[in-house]
C-alpha positions in Angstrom: 70.2 68.9 111.7 71.0 67.8 115.3 74.3 66.3 114.2 75.3 69.7 112.3 74.7 71.6 115.5 76.7 69.3 117.6 79.7 69.4 115.4 79.4 73.3 115.3 79.4 73.2 119.2 82.6 71.1 119.2 84.2 73.3 116.8 83.1 76.5 118.5 84.5 75.3 122.1 87.8 73.9 120.9 90.9 75.9 122.0 91.7 76.7 118.5 88.4 78.7 118.0 89.0 80.4 121.3 92.9 81.2 120.5 91.7 82.6 117.3 89.3 84.9 119.1 91.6 86.0 121.6 94.2 86.6 118.8 91.6 88.9 116.9 90.7 91.0 119.8 94.5 91.4 120.7 95.5 92.1 117.0 92.7 94.8 116.8 94.3 96.6 120.1 97.6 96.0 118.5 96.6 97.8 115.3 95.4 100.7 117.3 99.0 101.1 119.3 100.9 100.8 116.1 98.6 103.3 114.0 99.0 105.8 117.1 102.9 105.2 117.0 103.0 105.9 113.5 100.8 108.9 113.6 101.9 110.5 116.9 105.6 109.5 117.0 107.0 108.5 113.8 105.2 110.8 111.2 105.9 114.1 113.1 109.5 114.2 112.5 109.0 113.2 108.9 106.6 116.0 108.5 109.5 118.2 109.4 110.9 117.3 105.9 107.7 118.3 104.1 107.6 121.6 105.5 105.3 121.0 108.5 102.8 119.4 106.5 101.3 116.2 107.6 102.1 113.4 105.3 98.5 112.5 105.2 97.5 115.6 103.6 99.9 115.5 100.8 98.7 114.7 97.4 99.4 115.2 93.8 96.7 117.4 92.2 95.5 115.9 88.9 92.9 118.7 88.3 92.0 121.9 90.5 88.8 122.3 92.1 86.4 125.0 90.4 83.0 126.0 91.0 81.4 123.1 88.8 84.3 120.4 89.6 85.6 118.7 92.5 89.5 118.3 92.9 90.9 115.2 91.5 94.1 114.2 93.3 96.3 111.3 94.3 96.7 111.0 98.1 100.1 109.6 98.2 100.7 110.9 101.8 98.0 108.7 103.4 99.1 105.8 101.3 102.8 106.3 102.8 101.4 106.5 106.2 99.6 103.3 105.9 102.7 101.7 104.1 104.5 102.6 107.2 101.8 101.3 109.5 102.0 98.0 107.6 105.9 97.6 107.6 105.9 98.3 111.5 103.2 95.8 112.1 104.8 93.2 109.9 108.3 93.7 111.4 106.8 93.4 115.1 104.8 90.0 114.0 108.2 88.7 112.9 110.0 89.5 115.8 107.2 87.9 118.1 107.0 84.9 116.0 110.9 84.5 115.8 110.9 84.9 119.6 108.3 82.4 120.2 109.6 79.9 117.6 112.9 80.3 119.8 111.2 79.4 122.8 109.3 76.5 121.3 112.7 74.9 119.9 114.3 75.4 123.3 111.3 73.7 125.0 111.4 70.8 122.5 115.1 70.2 122.7 116.4 71.2 126.1 120.3 70.5 126.1 
């Protein structure tokens, strides 16, 4: 058991583990920034195309609500917003990694 605990300590304090924790924290904060960018900057102009209805409220109603049953609808607008979030995050990560790789290759091969 002592060996197991020692191995875990060695693993937890290695640079890779700490780098991963920092990456998760920064990634969480970055997600909030991108979500706000999409919801407050990108989606409002797009909502002009949908007659001032925010895209997150857009849906295709399969069954109208009545006194006895709830509405059944496909919320395509919210899906579209999440997809835009994903594309922006993926593109930003791509650009950052591409830049990091460029700097790394220059550092390894200074001409």
